[in-house]
C-alpha positions as a printed Julia matrix, in Angstrom:
433×3 Matrix{Float64}:
 -24.2    10.19   -0.65
 -23.76   10.95    3.02
 -26.21   13.07    5.0
 -24.93   15.86    7.17
 -26.79   17.48   10.0
 -25.87   21.02   11.02
 -27.52   23.08   13.68
 -28.4    26.68   12.88
 -25.75   27.87   15.32
 -23.06   25.73   13.73
 -23.98   27.02   10.29
 -23.64   30.63   11.43
 -20.31   29.94   13.11
 -19.02   28.25    9.97
 -19.72   31.4     7.98
 -18.05   33.6    10.58
 -14.93   31.56   11.18
 -12.87   32.23    8.05
  -9.96   30.39    9.62
 -11.95   27.16    9.47
 -12.93   27.24    5.82
 -13.56   24.02    3.89
 -11.57   22.39    1.15
 -10.44   24.78   -1.55
 -11.11   27.94    0.46
  -8.46   30.4     1.54
  -7.94   32.49   -1.59
  -8.96   36.11   -1.82
 -11.11   37.58   -4.58
  -8.05   38.83   -6.41
  -5.51   36.29   -5.13
  -4.43   32.89   -6.39
  -6.44   29.73   -5.9
  -4.98   27.8    -2.99
  -5.1    24.02   -2.77
  -4.12   21.98    0.27
  -2.19   18.78   -0.44
  -1.91   16.41    2.5
   1.04   14.1     1.95
   1.86   10.99    3.94
   5.47   10.84    2.78
   7.67   10.05    5.77
  11.09    8.91    4.59
  13.29   11.96    4.18
  14.04   11.25    0.52
  10.32   10.98   -0.14
   9.42   14.12    1.82
  12.08   16.03   -0.09
  10.79   14.78   -3.45
   7.21   15.74   -2.58
   8.15   19.21   -1.39
  10.39   19.81   -4.4
   7.57   18.95   -6.8
   5.13   21.22   -4.97
   7.68   24.05   -5.15
   8.18   23.45   -8.88
   4.43   23.57   -9.48
   4.02   26.75   -7.47
   6.85   28.47   -9.34
   5.21   27.65  -12.68
   1.59   28.31  -11.66
   1.25   31.59   -9.75
  -2.53   31.48  -10.19
  -2.9    28.06   -8.5
  -0.77   27.61   -5.4
  -0.46   24.32   -3.54
   0.15   24.25    0.22
   2.0    21.15    1.42
   0.48   19.64    4.59
   2.29   16.82    6.39
   0.08   13.91    7.43
   0.83   10.58    9.1
   0.08    6.99    8.12
  -0.49    6.13   11.78
  -3.69    8.15   12.07
  -4.75    8.92    8.53
  -8.12    7.13    8.48
  -9.51    8.73   11.65
  -7.97   12.09   10.78
  -9.54   12.1     7.33
 -12.91   11.0     8.64
 -12.9    13.86   11.12
 -11.9    16.38    8.46
 -14.55   15.1     6.05
 -17.28   15.31    8.66
 -16.14   18.78    9.67
 -15.98   20.08    6.11
 -12.26   20.75    6.33
 -10.72   18.01    4.24
  -7.62   18.84    2.18
  -8.25   19.24   -1.54
  -5.69   16.6    -2.51
  -5.46   13.52   -0.34
  -2.62   10.99   -0.12
  -3.77    7.6     1.16
  -3.71    3.89    0.26
  -6.26    2.13   -1.91
  -7.37   -0.26    0.82
  -8.49    2.73    2.9
 -10.68    4.32    0.21
 -13.78    2.12   -0.03
 -15.77    3.6     2.84
 -14.75    7.15    1.89
 -15.72    6.55   -1.74
 -19.07    4.95   -0.97
 -19.69    7.59    1.69
 -19.46   10.41   -0.85
 -16.37   12.06    0.62
 -14.16   11.63   -2.46
 -14.67   13.08   -5.94
 -15.19   10.74   -8.89
 -12.13   11.34  -11.04
 -13.47    9.62  -14.16
 -13.98   12.84  -16.14
 -11.34   14.9   -14.34
  -8.2    12.97  -15.18
  -6.33   13.51  -18.46
  -6.24   10.69  -21.02
  -2.46   10.5   -20.7
  -2.61    9.54  -17.05
  -5.49    7.11  -17.52
  -3.72    5.2   -20.29
  -0.31    5.22  -18.61
  -1.48    3.33  -15.53
  -2.58   -0.29  -16.23
  -6.2    -1.33  -15.76
  -5.19   -3.78  -13.02
  -3.99   -0.83  -10.94
  -7.09    1.26  -11.61
  -9.18   -1.62  -10.28
  -7.79   -0.89   -6.83
  -9.4     2.58   -6.78
 -12.62    1.86   -8.68
 -15.74    1.62   -6.55
 -19.27    1.34   -7.9
 -18.13    2.33  -11.38
 -16.33    5.51  -10.31
 -12.6     6.21   -9.9
 -11.81    7.7    -6.51
  -8.03    7.78   -6.45
  -4.98    7.64   -8.68
  -2.8     4.64   -7.77
   0.76    5.85   -8.19
   3.16    3.85   -6.0
   3.13    0.12   -5.32
   5.14   -2.21   -3.13
   5.45   -5.93   -3.73
   6.51   -8.24   -0.95
   9.91   -9.79   -1.67
  12.41  -11.93    0.21
  15.47  -10.22    1.64
  18.18  -12.87    1.84
  21.63  -13.22    3.37
  23.71  -13.79    0.26
  26.56  -15.67    1.95
  24.3   -18.12    3.77
  22.27  -18.97    0.69
  25.19  -19.25   -1.69
  27.24  -21.4     0.71
  24.28  -23.76    1.16
  24.17  -24.55   -2.54
  20.39  -23.98   -2.85
  19.02  -22.82   -6.16
  18.51  -19.07   -6.06
  15.14  -18.11   -7.51
  14.64  -15.45  -10.17
  11.45  -13.81  -11.46
  11.76  -16.07  -14.51
  12.3   -19.23  -12.42
  10.92  -18.61   -8.93
  10.57  -21.12   -6.14
   7.22  -22.86   -5.84
   5.61  -22.76   -2.4
   6.41  -26.46   -1.96
  10.05  -25.93   -2.96
  10.27  -22.9    -0.68
   9.11  -24.94    2.31
  11.59  -27.74    1.6
  14.47  -25.29    1.12
  13.77  -23.55    4.43
  13.6   -26.92    6.18
  16.91  -28.1     4.71
  18.62  -24.76    5.21
  17.67  -24.55    8.88
  19.26  -27.94    9.49
  22.62  -26.56    8.33
  22.53  -23.25   10.22
  22.99  -24.38   13.8
  20.97  -24.21   16.99
  18.81  -21.12   17.48
  19.01  -20.08   13.83
  16.27  -20.21   11.22
  16.03  -20.11    7.45
  13.08  -17.74    7.56
  11.58  -15.13    9.86
   8.0   -14.06    9.21
   7.2   -10.67   10.78
   3.43  -11.04   11.05
   2.25   -8.32   13.39
  -0.21   -7.51   10.57
  -0.88  -11.01    9.21
  -3.98  -10.4     7.1
  -2.6    -8.42    4.19
   0.46  -10.71    3.96
  -1.7   -13.84    3.92
  -4.24  -12.56    1.39
  -1.87  -10.75   -0.94
   0.67  -13.56   -1.24
  -2.22  -16.0    -1.44
  -3.14  -14.73   -4.91
  -0.14  -16.59   -6.31
  -1.7   -19.89   -5.23
  -5.1   -18.98   -6.64
  -6.52  -17.85   -3.31
  -9.19  -15.17   -3.41
 -11.3   -15.61   -0.25
 -13.66  -12.77   -1.18
 -16.18  -13.59   -3.9
 -18.62  -11.1    -5.44
 -21.93  -12.52   -6.68
 -24.14  -11.43   -9.57
 -26.07   -9.24   -7.13
 -22.87   -7.35   -6.28
 -22.72   -8.7    -2.74
 -19.51  -10.2    -1.38
 -19.23  -13.43    0.59
 -16.25  -15.27    2.05
 -15.26  -18.78    0.92
 -12.06  -20.5     2.04
 -10.9   -22.98   -0.59
  -7.91  -25.29   -0.82
  -6.09  -22.56   -2.78
  -6.68  -20.09    0.05
  -4.91  -22.44    2.42
  -1.63  -22.85    0.51
   0.23  -19.79    1.79
  -1.11  -19.8     5.37
  -0.47  -23.55    5.52
   3.13  -23.1     4.39
   3.82  -20.49    7.07
   2.06  -22.55    9.74
   4.07  -25.66    8.89
   7.37  -23.78    8.78
   6.72  -22.51   12.3
   5.04  -25.49   13.94
   6.11  -28.62   12.03
   9.47  -27.98   10.38
  10.73  -25.44   12.93
  12.36  -23.64   10.01
  10.69  -20.31   10.85
  11.17  -18.37   14.05
   8.13  -18.37   16.34
   9.33  -15.25   18.16
   8.96  -12.98   15.12
   5.29  -13.75   14.46
   4.08  -10.79   16.5
   6.72   -8.33   15.3
   6.98   -5.73   12.57
   9.44   -5.89    9.71
  12.01   -3.57   11.27
  12.16   -5.77   14.37
  13.6    -8.65   12.35
  16.5    -6.71   10.86
  18.98   -7.08   13.78
  18.56  -10.88   13.66
  18.83  -10.8     9.88
  22.08   -8.81   10.04
  23.4   -11.11   12.76
  22.84  -14.31   10.79
  20.02  -15.6    13.0
  17.64  -15.55   10.01
  18.76  -16.31    6.47
  15.67  -14.76    4.87
  12.95  -12.29    5.77
   9.88  -11.57    3.59
   9.41   -7.8     3.62
   7.9    -4.98    1.64
  10.1    -3.71   -1.17
  10.75   -0.36    0.54
  12.57   -2.05    3.44
  15.61   -2.08    1.19
  16.28    1.47    2.29
  16.52    0.49    5.95
  18.78   -2.39    5.05
  21.18   -0.17    3.1
  21.25    2.32    5.97
  21.52   -0.11    8.89
  23.38   -3.17    7.64
  26.82   -3.65    9.19
  29.87   -3.19    7.01
  30.5    -6.21    4.82
  26.97   -7.59    5.09
  25.88   -8.93    1.69
  22.21   -9.23    0.86
  20.1    -9.96   -2.18
  16.46   -9.5    -3.14
  14.53  -12.61   -4.21
  10.99  -12.84   -5.61
   8.29  -14.32   -3.41
   7.4   -17.95   -4.22
   5.01  -18.7    -7.07
   1.92  -20.88   -7.15
  -0.61  -21.95   -9.76
  -1.09  -18.3   -10.73
   2.62  -17.61  -10.96
   4.03  -14.54   -9.22
   0.62  -12.9    -8.86
   0.51  -10.83   -5.72
  -2.0    -8.43   -4.25
  -1.02   -4.85   -3.5
  -2.74   -1.79   -2.12
  -1.1     1.08   -4.0
  -0.57    4.49   -2.52
  -3.15    6.85   -3.97
  -3.96   10.48   -4.59
  -7.61   11.56   -4.37
  -9.56   14.79   -4.55
 -12.09   15.72   -1.88
 -15.7    15.92   -3.05
 -16.02   19.21   -1.14
 -13.09   20.82   -2.95
 -14.19   23.98   -4.78
 -11.38   23.55   -7.3
 -11.46   19.96   -8.5
 -10.22   20.74  -12.01
  -7.24   22.68  -10.71
  -6.49   19.84   -8.31
  -6.62   17.39  -11.22
  -4.19   19.58  -13.16
  -1.79   19.37  -10.23
  -2.13   15.58  -10.16
  -1.31   15.44  -13.88
   1.87   17.43  -13.21
   2.78   15.57  -10.03
   2.46   12.21  -11.79
   4.33   12.94  -15.0
   6.57    9.91  -15.7
   9.8    11.62  -14.65
   8.16   12.87  -11.46
   6.69    9.46  -10.72
  10.22    8.04  -10.92
  11.43   10.64   -8.41
   8.6     9.74   -6.04
   9.23    6.01   -6.42
  12.95    6.3    -5.78
  12.3     8.6    -2.82
  10.06    5.95   -1.26
  12.1     2.97   -2.51
   8.94    1.67   -4.14
   7.74    1.09   -7.71
   5.64    3.41   -9.86
   2.39    2.16  -11.34
   2.83    4.12  -14.56
   4.26    2.08  -17.42
   6.41    4.93  -18.73
   7.94    5.55  -15.29
   8.45    1.84  -14.63
  10.49    1.58  -17.83
  13.04    4.07  -16.51
  16.54    2.45  -16.56
  17.24    3.54  -12.98
  14.54    1.11  -11.8
  16.11   -1.86  -13.58
  19.56   -1.97  -12.01
  20.81   -5.01  -10.12
  22.02   -2.82   -7.26
  19.7    -2.95   -4.24
  17.35   -5.32   -6.03
  15.58   -2.75   -8.2
  15.52   -5.1   -11.2
  13.85   -7.9    -9.24
  11.09   -5.58   -8.07
  10.55   -4.17  -11.55
  10.25   -7.69  -12.96
   7.64   -8.6   -10.35
   5.63   -5.41  -10.99
   3.77   -6.78  -14.0
   2.34   -9.54  -11.8
   0.9    -7.22   -9.16
  -2.87   -7.17   -8.8
  -5.45   -5.35   -6.76
  -5.54   -6.76   -3.24
  -8.43   -9.24   -2.8
 -10.45   -7.16   -0.33
  -9.85   -3.82   -2.02
 -13.47   -2.83   -2.68
 -15.13   -4.81    0.1
 -17.14   -2.72    2.52
 -16.65   -3.89    6.08
 -13.16   -5.22    5.36
 -11.48   -3.07    8.08
 -13.8    -4.48   10.74
 -13.4    -8.04    9.48
  -9.64   -7.63    9.43
  -9.39   -6.18   12.94
 -12.02   -8.21   14.78
 -12.03  -11.54   12.95
  -9.09  -12.19   10.65
  -6.15  -10.76   12.58
  -6.71  -12.78   15.78
  -7.62  -15.89   13.76
  -4.46  -15.79   11.64
  -2.3   -14.99   14.67
  -3.64  -18.01   16.56
  -3.29  -20.26   13.52
   0.3   -19.29   12.83
   1.24  -19.78   16.47
  -0.32  -23.26   16.46
  -3.14  -22.41   18.87
  -5.86  -23.39   16.37
  -5.91  -25.69   13.35
  -6.81  -25.04    9.72
 -10.44  -26.07   10.17
 -10.99  -23.55   12.93
  -9.18  -20.87   10.93
 -11.53  -21.51    8.02
 -14.6   -21.48   10.23
 -13.73  -18.21   11.91
 -12.69  -16.4     8.74
 -15.79  -17.46    6.83
 -18.64  -17.84    9.31
 -17.77  -14.94   11.58
 -16.59  -12.93    8.6
 -19.79  -13.28    6.59
 -21.79  -12.01    9.56
 -19.64   -8.87    9.55
 -19.9    -8.3     5.79
 -23.68   -8.85    5.82
 -24.16   -5.82    8.07
 -22.44   -3.61    5.49
 -24.41   -4.99    2.53
 -27.99   -4.68    3.68
 -30.3    -3.18    1.1
């Protein structure tokens, strides 16, 4: 558990300043319990769904009122850290599983093991719970997940005569590379079969790498994690590198961009395919020019099939909350199957709950829902999910190394050396006894 240091003056001020009360405070002696729920919903459909569910809870539970607080993905980690240290964290916290490890090990989040109802525990598969389990405790409820899929220009692919992959018969990574090479040759000068938006290359490389058997992070019998880069770890990065630098079937100019930056070129026929998160379908439906036809294809498969790492969106309860059981009751309501469907559709993502995922509205061909739902059973906890020190390794070691490798500035041997040797030095600092 973390250690806090307060001066005597600060302690007195904390007692006097009722406007700066900690998590769970704010209710009067004879008033309702008030819980603060910080949501990171940002798409309007998602914000509306979140607010509607909070309003429905409040109408049915006058004794436990939930106050909706709007947060932002852009600054959530630093904002939460500040609120935890200051004793003012929201009771209910929306985040992503890959951001929880340090908060969980630091004692800022409540262990939900005995707080959650059996219904919710059994409805969400064990593979999803793994993403929020740290040191034997559960520190978040994984409720929304987003596979990476391939958005494809339907006319270009169908006119080329290539075999269109399905979740039952996906492309292999080798077939995918050959198809992009052949397709580029037919598209004309300045056009590419694939555009990889790799402004954030680490999660893409590691999560898709699971399909080829890549793991990179290995936990020993002593519980400590070390990095090893095997031949399997090199399949996906090697495919991307060769598409960009050898085959010239992937655009070099998109390597430093975000997903949204590739959409104009995708709509204009410059790129036939773009690997993107599942939720980008909303932007495509909103921004695509009239008559533009697109389809959703599964990512390529390797020795482990369609396996793919994800970092689900999560809901946690602050350790400092004075009303953990009431907060858990709200989570049980918020994540009822029908509500989980509303949240998933609002965010254009997939629910983790098996009952919600079975909803017919998530299995329609329109907008690729059925493809995503079929891939969902293959989603796994992202490789670095519970690794302490991962954020530093990602920012200081892996991101620049992958960026240089994909651009052709370094070769595979140097990529391996930097990821492993420099990376293990970083992880060792976080795992000292």
